[in-house]
C-alpha positions as CSV (number, residue, x, y, z in Angstrom):
1,P,25.9,11.1,-20.1
2,L,23.9,14.5,-19.6
3,L,22.0,15.2,-22.5
4,M,20.7,18.6,-21.5
5,T,20.1,21.0,-18.7
6,V,17.1,23.0,-18.6
7,R,16.5,26.2,-16.4
8,E,13.0,27.7,-17.3
9,H,11.4,28.0,-13.9
10,D,11.9,30.8,-11.7
11,A,12.3,28.6,-8.4
12,G,12.7,25.1,-7.3
13,I,11.4,22.2,-9.4
14,N,9.2,19.7,-7.4
15,C,8.1,17.2,-9.9
16,V,8.8,16.1,-13.5
17,V,6.7,13.8,-15.7
18,V,7.2,12.5,-19.2
19,S,4.2,12.5,-21.7
20,P,2.8,9.3,-22.8
21,S,4.1,10.0,-26.3
22,G,7.5,10.4,-25.0
23,L,7.7,13.7,-27.0
24,F,7.2,16.1,-24.0
25,F,7.8,16.5,-20.3
26,A,5.9,18.8,-17.7
27,S,7.5,20.0,-14.5
28,G,6.0,21.8,-11.5
29,S,7.7,24.3,-9.5
30,D,7.6,26.5,-6.6
31,D,7.3,29.4,-9.0
32,K,3.5,28.2,-9.1
33,T,3.5,27.2,-12.7
34,V,3.7,23.9,-14.9
35,K,5.9,24.1,-17.8
36,V,5.5,21.7,-21.0
37,L,8.8,21.1,-22.9
38,R,9.7,19.3,-25.8
39,L,12.0,16.3,-24.5
40,N,14.6,16.3,-27.5
41,T,15.2,20.1,-27.3
42,G,14.0,21.4,-23.9
43,D,12.2,24.1,-25.5
44,V,9.2,25.4,-23.8
45,V,6.0,24.5,-25.6
46,M,3.4,25.9,-22.9
47,N,3.5,27.8,-19.4
48,L,0.4,26.7,-17.5
49,A,-0.3,29.5,-14.8
50,G,-3.2,29.4,-12.5
51,H,-2.1,27.9,-9.2
52,T,-1.6,30.5,-6.6
53,D,1.1,28.6,-4.7
54,A,3.9,25.9,-5.4
55,V,3.1,23.1,-7.7
56,N,4.1,19.8,-6.0
57,A,2.7,17.1,-8.4
58,V,2.0,16.8,-11.9
59,A,0.7,14.0,-14.1
60,Y,-0.4,13.1,-17.7
61,T,-3.6,11.1,-18.3
62,P,-2.8,7.9,-20.0
63,D,-4.1,9.3,-23.4
64,G,-1.9,12.4,-23.1
65,K,-4.7,14.6,-23.8
66,R,-4.8,16.1,-20.2
67,I,-2.2,17.2,-17.5
68,I,-3.1,17.3,-13.9
69,S,-1.4,19.3,-11.3
70,G,-1.5,19.4,-7.5
71,S,-0.5,22.5,-5.4
72,S,0.2,24.0,-2.2
73,D,-3.1,26.3,-2.8
74,H,-4.9,23.1,-1.9
75,T,-6.3,22.5,-5.3
76,I,-5.9,20.0,-8.3
77,R,-5.9,21.6,-12.0
78,I,-6.8,19.7,-15.2
79,W,-5.1,21.5,-18.2
80,D,-5.8,20.6,-21.9
81,A,-2.4,19.1,-22.9
82,S,-2.5,20.6,-26.4
83,S,-3.8,24.2,-25.9
84,G,-2.8,24.8,-22.2
85,A,-6.4,25.5,-21.4
86,D,-7.3,25.6,-17.8
87,L,-10.2,22.9,-17.9
88,H,-11.3,22.5,-14.3
89,V,-10.4,23.1,-10.8
90,L,-10.9,20.2,-8.2
91,T,-11.3,21.4,-4.8
92,G,-11.7,19.4,-1.5
93,H,-8.3,19.2,0.0
94,T,-7.9,21.4,3.2
95,D,-4.0,21.7,2.9
96,K,-1.2,21.2,0.5
97,V,-1.6,18.6,-2.4
98,R,1.8,16.6,-2.8
99,A,0.7,13.4,-4.6
100,L,-1.3,12.5,-7.5
101,A,-1.9,9.1,-9.5
102,I,-4.1,8.2,-12.5
103,C,-5.2,4.9,-13.3
104,G,-6.6,2.7,-16.3
105,V,-6.2,3.2,-20.0
106,E,-8.9,5.7,-20.2
107,G,-7.5,7.5,-17.2
108,A,-10.8,7.6,-15.5
109,T,-9.5,7.6,-11.7
110,L,-7.4,10.1,-10.1
111,V,-6.2,9.6,-6.3
112,S,-4.7,12.7,-4.5
113,G,-3.1,12.8,-1.2
114,G,-1.1,15.7,0.9
115,H,-0.9,17.5,4.1
116,D,-4.6,17.1,5.2
117,R,-3.8,13.3,5.6
118,V,-6.8,12.6,3.2
119,L,-6.9,10.5,0.0
120,R,-9.3,11.6,-2.3
121,V,-10.6,9.6,-5.2
122,W,-11.8,11.7,-8.2
123,D,-13.7,10.4,-11.3
124,L,-12.0,12.3,-14.1
125,R,-14.9,11.8,-16.5
126,T,-17.3,13.9,-14.4
127,N,-14.4,15.9,-12.4
128,E,-16.2,14.8,-9.2
129,E,-15.0,13.5,-5.9
130,V,-16.3,9.9,-5.4
131,R,-14.8,9.3,-2.0
132,A,-12.4,10.6,0.8
133,L,-10.4,8.2,2.7
134,V,-9.8,10.1,6.0
135,A,-6.9,9.1,8.2
136,D,-7.8,8.1,11.8
137,Q,-5.7,6.5,14.6
138,Q,-4.6,3.3,12.4
139,D,-4.0,5.4,9.2
140,H,-1.5,8.1,8.3
141,E,-0.3,10.3,11.2
142,D,1.4,12.6,9.0
143,V,1.7,14.2,5.5
144,I,0.8,11.8,2.7
145,T,3.7,12.2,0.2
146,C,3.2,9.6,-2.6
147,V,0.2,7.6,-3.8
148,A,0.0,4.7,-6.6
149,L,-3.0,3.2,-8.1
150,S,-3.2,-0.6,-8.8
151,P,-3.2,-1.4,-12.7
152,D,-6.8,-2.5,-12.3
153,G,-7.7,0.6,-10.2
154,T,-9.2,-1.3,-7.3
155,H,-6.3,-0.5,-4.7
156,V,-4.2,2.4,-3.8
157,A,-0.9,2.5,-1.9
158,S,0.2,5.7,0.0
159,G,3.1,6.5,1.6
160,S,3.7,9.0,4.3
161,H,6.2,11.1,6.6
162,D,5.1,8.6,9.4
163,K,7.2,6.1,7.9
164,S,4.4,4.1,6.8
165,V,2.9,2.6,3.5
166,L,-0.9,1.7,3.7
167,V,-2.9,0.0,0.9
168,W,-6.5,0.7,0.7
169,D,-9.4,-1.0,-1.3
170,I,-11.2,1.8,-3.0
171,T,-14.0,-0.4,-4.7
172,P,-17.4,0.8,-3.6
173,A,-17.7,-2.4,-1.6
174,G,-14.2,-1.8,0.0
175,L,-13.4,1.6,1.1
176,E,-10.9,0.5,3.8
177,Q,-7.5,0.1,4.6
178,T,-6.5,-3.5,3.7
179,L,-2.6,-3.6,4.5
180,S,-0.5,-1.4,6.9
181,L,3.5,-1.6,6.2
182,R,5.1,0.3,9.2
183,G,8.9,0.1,9.9
184,H,10.7,2.5,7.5
185,V,13.3,4.3,9.3
186,I,12.8,7.6,7.4
187,F,10.1,9.2,5.5
188,V,8.3,7.3,2.6
189,Y,8.7,9.4,-0.8
190,A,7.9,6.8,-3.5
191,V,5.4,3.8,-3.8
192,A,4.7,1.7,-6.9
193,W,2.9,-1.4,-8.1
């Protein structure tokens, strides 16, 4: 049965994620905000404003201390999950950010993808980009819609509007596509390990 309906955003909701503690959830919207709400009541705890365009992806770090949001404004923002402070802005994408994935107990690795067809790998300990996997002829030919990191953080899977799933080795020695799964008849919107 439906437990509650929450209508706190002023525009469409693009993404929702539950906190590691299971006490909160965060939602990203076309209204350019991330809202953090109590899971048991639906009450708004924080309104995270700073993006200048739609929020398309949101994730918690595994320790629940930070919220990461990706936007159509081409940026990724890192927020303090307790205070709502805007801690850092990651730049590098040249088009809309559509997908985020975080790996590891420490949550040290972030992967992002979007309309620029580039997978960017970030170190969240330093907030620096460590590599960019740029699409070429054998890679994604359209928007990257989803990403997932392997549990050990050595590989990333990416799905696309080009109806393919690609698996990449992102270790310093690898940095290459290792598997191409083509044949979907419609866009790929979810990948998981």
